[in-house]
Structures are given as C-alpha cells and as structure tokens.
C-alpha positions as CSV (number, residue, x, y, z in Angstrom):
1,M,-4.7,32.7,-39.3
2,A,-3.6,28.7,-38.1
3,A,0.9,29.5,-37.9
4,Q,-0.2,32.9,-36.0
5,W,-2.4,30.6,-33.6
6,L,0.8,28.8,-33.6
7,G,2.9,31.1,-33.1
8,R,0.2,32.6,-29.9
9,W,0.3,29.2,-28.2
10,K,4.9,29.1,-28.9
11,Q,5.1,32.2,-27.1
12,R,2.6,31.8,-24.4
13,G,4.4,27.6,-24.1
14,N,7.6,30.3,-23.7
15,V,6.8,32.4,-20.9
16,V,5.5,29.5,-19.1
17,Q,8.4,26.7,-19.6
18,A,10.4,30.0,-18.6
19,R,8.5,31.2,-15.4
20,V,8.7,26.5,-14.7
21,D,12.3,26.8,-14.8
22,A,12.3,30.3,-11.8
23,A,10.7,28.3,-9.9
24,R,12.8,25.4,-10.0
25,A,16.3,27.6,-9.4
26,D,14.4,29.9,-6.3
27,H,12.6,26.5,-4.6
28,R,13.8,23.2,-3.5
29,S,10.1,21.8,-3.0
30,V,9.3,22.7,-6.8
31,E,12.6,20.9,-7.9
32,L,12.3,17.5,-5.6
33,G,8.7,17.4,-7.4
34,F,10.5,17.4,-11.1
35,G,13.2,15.5,-9.6
36,I,10.5,12.6,-8.2
37,A,8.7,12.8,-11.2
38,R,11.6,12.5,-14.2
39,R,12.9,8.8,-11.6
40,D,9.6,7.7,-11.9
41,S,9.6,7.8,-15.6
42,D,13.1,6.7,-16.1
43,I,12.2,3.4,-14.0
44,G,8.7,3.3,-15.0
45,G,7.1,3.3,-11.8
46,G,3.4,2.9,-13.0
47,L,4.6,-0.5,-13.9
48,L,6.5,-0.8,-10.8
49,A,3.1,-0.7,-9.0
50,G,1.7,-3.0,-10.8
51,A,3.9,-5.5,-10.7
52,L,3.3,-5.2,-6.5
53,A,-0.1,-4.8,-6.6
54,Y,-0.2,-7.8,-8.6
55,R,2.3,-9.6,-6.2
56,T,0.1,-8.2,-3.4
57,F,-3.2,-10.1,-4.4
58,V,-1.2,-13.3,-4.7
59,L,-1.2,-12.6,-1.2
60,L,-4.1,-12.1,-0.7
61,V,-5.7,-14.4,-1.4
62,P,-4.3,-17.4,0.8
63,T,-4.1,-15.3,3.9
64,A,-8.1,-15.0,3.1
65,L,-8.8,-18.3,2.8
66,L,-6.1,-18.8,5.9
67,L,-8.3,-16.2,7.4
68,V,-12.3,-17.7,6.9
69,A,-11.2,-21.3,7.3
70,G,-9.0,-20.3,10.4
71,L,-12.1,-19.1,11.3
72,G,-14.2,-22.8,10.6
73,L,-12.0,-24.4,13.5
74,Y,-12.3,-22.0,15.9
75,A,-16.2,-22.1,15.4
76,G,-16.1,-25.5,15.9
77,S,-14.1,-25.5,19.0
78,V,-15.9,-22.8,20.2
79,D,-18.9,-24.7,19.8
80,K,-21.1,-21.8,17.7
81,T,-21.8,-21.8,14.4
82,T,-19.9,-19.8,11.9
83,S,-23.0,-17.0,11.4
84,A,-23.0,-16.0,15.0
85,V,-18.2,-15.8,15.2
86,A,-18.6,-13.6,11.9
87,S,-20.8,-11.5,12.9
88,E,-18.8,-11.5,16.5
89,A,-16.1,-10.1,14.7
90,G,-17.2,-7.5,12.8
91,L,-18.3,-9.3,9.7
92,H,-22.1,-7.8,7.5
93,G,-24.1,-8.4,5.0
94,L,-22.7,-9.8,1.8
95,I,-19.5,-10.1,3.5
96,A,-20.7,-11.7,6.8
97,S,-23.1,-14.6,4.6
98,E,-20.4,-15.5,1.6
99,V,-17.2,-15.7,4.7
100,A,-20.2,-18.0,7.1
101,A,-20.6,-20.5,4.2
102,T,-16.6,-20.5,3.7
103,A,-16.3,-21.5,6.8
104,A,-18.6,-24.1,7.3
105,S,-17.4,-26.7,4.7
106,R,-16.0,-29.6,5.7
107,H,-12.5,-29.2,4.4
108,R,-11.8,-26.0,6.3
109,A,-9.1,-27.6,8.4
110,V,-7.7,-28.9,5.4
111,V,-7.4,-25.7,4.1
112,F,-5.8,-23.9,6.7
113,L,-3.1,-26.4,6.1
114,L,-2.6,-26.0,3.2
115,M,-3.0,-21.6,3.5
116,L,-0.1,-21.8,5.3
117,P,2.6,-22.5,3.0
118,A,0.9,-20.3,0.1
119,V,1.0,-17.4,2.8
120,A,4.3,-17.7,3.9
121,Y,5.2,-18.1,-0.4
122,G,3.4,-14.0,-0.9
123,T,5.0,-12.9,1.2
124,M,8.3,-13.9,0.7
125,T,7.8,-13.0,-2.8
126,L,6.3,-9.4,-2.3
127,Y,8.9,-8.8,0.0
128,R,11.9,-9.7,-2.5
129,A,9.0,-7.8,-4.8
130,I,9.2,-4.5,-3.0
131,A,13.5,-5.2,-1.9
132,R,13.4,-4.7,-5.6
133,V,11.7,-1.4,-6.2
134,H,13.9,0.2,-4.0
135,A,17.2,-1.4,-5.3
136,I,15.8,-0.1,-9.3
137,A,14.8,3.5,-7.6
138,W,17.9,3.8,-5.8
139,F,20.6,2.7,-7.7
140,G,18.4,1.9,-11.1
141,S,19.2,-2.2,-10.9
142,G,17.2,-4.1,-9.1
143,R,20.3,-7.4,-9.6
144,N,21.8,-8.9,-7.0
145,V,19.2,-8.1,-4.3
146,R,19.8,-9.9,-1.4
147,V,16.6,-10.1,1.2
148,T,17.4,-11.2,4.9
149,R,15.8,-13.1,7.6
150,R,16.0,-10.1,10.0
151,G,14.0,-8.2,7.1
152,V,11.3,-10.4,6.2
153,G,10.2,-11.1,10.1
154,V,9.8,-6.9,10.2
155,F,7.9,-7.1,7.0
156,V,5.7,-9.6,8.5
157,V,5.4,-7.2,11.3
158,A,4.6,-4.7,9.5
159,L,1.9,-6.5,7.7
160,V,-0.3,-7.2,11.4
161,L,0.7,-3.8,12.3
162,Q,-1.2,-2.7,9.2
163,F,-4.4,-5.1,10.5
164,V,-4.0,-3.7,13.9
165,A,-4.1,0.2,12.6
166,I,-6.9,-0.9,11.1
167,E,-9.1,-2.0,13.4
168,I,-8.5,0.6,15.4
169,V,-9.2,3.0,13.1
170,G,-12.6,1.3,12.7
171,W,-12.9,1.7,16.7
172,I,-12.0,5.1,16.9
173,R,-14.9,5.8,14.0
174,R,-17.8,3.7,15.6
175,T,-16.5,6.3,18.7
176,N,-15.7,8.7,17.9
177,Q,-17.2,10.9,14.9
178,F,-14.9,13.4,14.8
179,G,-11.9,11.2,15.1
180,G,-10.5,12.2,12.4
181,L,-6.9,13.6,13.9
182,A,-6.4,10.5,16.2
183,I,-6.3,8.1,12.8
184,L,-3.7,10.3,11.2
185,L,-2.0,10.1,13.9
186,V,-2.6,6.3,14.0
187,Y,-1.4,5.4,10.6
188,L,1.3,8.5,10.9
189,V,2.5,6.4,14.0
190,V,2.1,2.7,13.6
191,V,1.5,2.3,9.9
192,G,4.7,4.4,9.2
193,G,6.3,3.5,12.3
194,S,7.0,0.6,10.8
195,W,7.9,0.9,7.5
196,F,9.8,3.2,8.8
197,A,11.1,-0.4,10.5
198,V,11.0,-2.2,6.8
199,S,13.1,0.6,5.6
200,I,16.0,0.3,7.1
201,D,16.3,-3.6,5.5
202,L,15.4,-2.5,2.6
203,P,18.5,-1.2,-1.0
204,R,18.9,2.4,-0.5
205,R,22.4,4.1,0.2
206,P,25.3,3.5,3.4
207,L,22.7,7.3,4.5
208,S,21.7,7.5,8.0
209,V,18.3,5.9,8.5
210,V,16.9,10.0,9.3
211,H,16.9,9.8,5.9
212,L,14.6,7.3,5.8
213,L,11.5,9.5,7.0
214,P,10.1,11.0,4.7
215,G,9.2,7.9,2.9
216,A,7.9,6.3,6.1
217,L,5.4,9.4,6.4
218,L,4.4,8.8,2.8
219,V,3.2,5.8,3.4
220,G,1.4,7.0,6.4
221,V,-0.1,9.1,4.9
222,G,-1.1,7.8,2.3
223,M,-2.1,4.1,3.6
224,L,-5.0,6.5,5.7
225,F,-6.4,7.3,2.5
226,V,-6.2,3.9,0.5
227,N,-8.5,2.6,3.6
228,V,-10.7,5.8,3.3
229,F,-11.2,4.4,-0.1
230,N,-11.7,0.4,0.7
231,V,-14.2,1.9,3.8
232,Y,-16.3,4.0,1.5
233,V,-15.9,2.4,-1.8
234,T,-14.6,-1.7,-1.7
235,A,-16.6,-2.1,0.8
236,R,-20.0,-0.3,0.5
237,L,-19.2,-2.5,-3.2
238,V,-18.6,-5.7,-1.3
239,E,-22.0,-4.9,1.1
240,N,-24.4,-3.5,-1.2
241,R,-23.5,-4.0,-4.5
242,G,-22.4,-7.4,-4.7
243,N,-25.0,-8.5,-6.5
244,T,-25.4,-5.8,-9.4
245,Y,-21.9,-4.8,-9.8
246,G,-21.2,-8.6,-9.4
247,A,-17.8,-10.2,-9.1
248,L,-15.8,-8.3,-11.7
249,G,-17.1,-4.8,-10.3
250,I,-15.8,-5.5,-6.8
251,A,-12.7,-7.3,-8.3
252,T,-11.7,-4.0,-10.1
253,A,-12.2,-1.9,-6.7
254,L,-9.9,-4.2,-4.8
255,L,-6.8,-4.1,-7.4
256,F,-7.4,0.0,-7.6
257,S,-6.4,-0.1,-4.0
258,L,-3.8,-2.4,-4.3
259,V,-2.5,-0.5,-7.3
260,L,-2.4,3.1,-5.4
261,A,-0.8,0.6,-1.9
262,G,2.1,0.1,-4.6
263,R,1.8,3.6,-6.3
264,L,2.6,4.9,-2.2
265,I,5.8,2.1,-2.3
266,V,7.2,2.8,-5.4
267,V,6.8,6.8,-4.3
268,S,8.0,6.7,-1.3
269,A,11.4,5.2,-2.5
270,E,11.5,7.7,-5.2
271,L,11.1,10.8,-2.7
272,N,13.9,9.3,0.2
273,A,16.6,8.2,-2.7
274,V,16.2,11.5,-5.1
275,L,15.9,13.7,-1.2
276,S,19.6,11.9,-0.6
277,E,21.0,13.4,-3.8
278,P,24.0,15.7,-3.1
279,R,22.0,18.3,-4.0
280,H,18.3,18.2,-2.5
281,R,20.5,17.8,1.2
282,P,20.1,20.6,3.5
283,L,22.8,23.1,4.4
284,S,24.9,22.3,7.6
C-alpha cells in the first residue's frame, strides 16, 4: 500500500516537473524567475539581506539621536517647548512623548556633535555593504570593491529623497483618501529614480544603464509596501501598543521592515544581473 502511494506521488511529481520544464521553455518570465531563485540560493540572498538590515540599523540609531538632538536645539533657538516642536513635526502619542523627553536633555548639543561622525560612518559602511552585495550578485564575489565619492554622495541624496517621499506620501494620505495612484507614482519617480542613480555607480557589467531600470522599478514599488508596513504596523505598534508589547516587540517589527528593505536591494541586484545575461536579453 505504501509503495503504491509513493509511486502515485512520484508519478505526479514527474508530471509537474515536465509541465514546469515546458513552461520554462515557452515563457521567458518563468525562466527568469527560476534564474533569480537559483542565483539567490547560490549567493545566500537571505544572509545578505540580513547583513544589509544590520548595517541599516547601525545607521538609523545615530541618525535618530542626531534628529532628536537637533529637534531639541531647534526648540531652544525658537523658545518653544520640545513637546510643541514634536507636535509641529507630526509626532503623536508615545513617539512624541519619548522624543520630547529625549530632546529636552541638557546634553543635546554634545549628542548632536557626537552623532555627526557616527552618521557619516554608518552611511559609509551601509553603502560599502550594498556595493559588495551588488558585486556578489553580478560577479559572485565581493572582493576588491571600490567605493567612489560620487557614489557615496548620490547614495546620501537617495536617502534624503527616501524621507522626502515618505513625507509626500503622508501628505497625500491625509489630504486625499483615494490617492493610491499618486502614492505609487511618487515612489516610482522619487525612490525608484534615486535608486536608479545609485545603481549606476555600483558594481555591474559594462552594459547600458537602461539594464538597471527593472531593479530600480522593483525597489520603488517594493519600498512602497515597506512603507505601508511601517505606517500600519510598526508606527501603530509604537504609538498604541508600546506598553503592551514592550521594546522587544517594537524592535522585532522594526528589524523585520529592515530585512524587507534588504531583501528588496538584494533581489533588485539579482534581477538586473540575470536580465543582463545573453539568454534573457530581448532579441534585436
């Protein structure tokens, strides 16, 4: 009985395998998906995404302290309370109270000055990690990766534009309940366009920059969904459930969103690398 059961399942598996092989031969999109999955398995895409998430977290911590200290300095310069400035910045609930309490510290000027080199270091290490990930995705090795000043500068601008896109999307959500298409266009143009500019200076084969567009579009759309997760899960968890789930639950949600962003970066590099192979290029 067991032998017959195993035999039927083996036969079904062979049928499915034959159909998959036929689909790969007839549909280039199916072959592309298998190519990306195979490359991701070969280079350890999950581990690379985790490494990028860690580097991003290392950048976010001093950046948050820098912004909070700057908020306190600004409040002192305009003779306002830190709570009022936090409210004007759009912060509410637990986030506003924590930011206001931290910004009111007497040592905010010292913290601000100390965080400047920390943010610069975090930005440099994150960009270097992204460059190595792209080198691994394209060439299978991250050795001898060179980081240029121009590439770092474009990356810094892209990070700023990411925050700008988040603010624009927040404004659209508050003023237009049906602004889904506008939000998508903002992320495609701002986030996708900035990542396209960053990708030009990252390790890749000497091909036309047009080959980088698919990965940039993927990052633009993917970051929109990461932002949706942060708005409807992470932010609400911090504001409304901070006392219930504690710091561990908040950190878990934050790290999960960072892993999603890291995954996007890895898959976008793999997508461009696989599409650049001769068998995946469109026939002329």
